[in-house]
N, C-alpha and C positions, 0 to 999 in steps of 0.2 A: 054637273058642269055642262051638260048637253044644252046646246042652243045659246050659250052665253058668249062671253069674250074669249078670243083665242088665247091659248097658253103660249107664253113667250119664254125662250131661253137663248142665251148666247153661248152656252156650253155645248159644243158639237158632239161630245161623247154622250151627253144626256139625250140630245136630239136623236142621235143614231140609235140609242137604246130604245127610245120611244117609237121610232120607226120600226124597229125590229119587233116590237110588241103590237104593231098593227095600227098605231094611231096615225091619223091623216094629216099630212102637211097642208098648211093653209097659205103659206107665203113666207116672205122675209121682209125685214125693214132695217134701215140704217139707224143706229143709235150712236151718234158721235162717230168714232172711228171703228166701232164694232157693228156687226150685223146680228140681229136677233132672228131666230127661226120661229115661225108661228105655226101652231098646231090648231086644227079645228077643235072647238070645244066638244068634249065627249065624256061620258060617264067613266070614271076610273082614271082619267088622265092625270090628275094631280096625285093620286095614289101611285100611279106608275112612276111619276117623277120622284116621289119619296122612296119608292122601292129601289130606284137606281142609286140614290144616295145612301141607302141602307145596305148596298152591296149585292143587289140582285144580279143575276147573270143571264146572258143569252149566248148563243153559239158564236164563237169568236170570228169565224169567216163572215157570217152575216153582219156582225157589228162593224167589221173592217170595210165591207162593201158599202154599207149605209153611210159610214163616216166619209169615205172617198166621194160618194155621190153627193153628199151634203156640201163638201168643200167645192166640188165642181159647180153645184147649184149656186152657192154663195158668190163665187167669183165669176159667174157667167154674166154676160151683158144683159141678160133677160131679167130686168129688175121688176117688171110688172106682170109677168106671166108665170104661173105655177107650172113647174115641169115635174114629170114623174121621177120620184126618188125611191 
């Protein structure tokens, strides 16, 4: 998937998991009333998303921290600038 289209998800828990696994945030976009989080295309990213839905785990504190940071990022007024999450 490297070099291709960004991976999109509107599931904040999935997005937090992917951040915990080291995948890079590429931005966000509004889709109707929802906001999708975008990840830079990377090898293994789609498998990482599948792993999340298959029950893979990460450290709970890290997941909670990434989740809170994503919520802040989504609700921030900075709609065109990527910020560190």
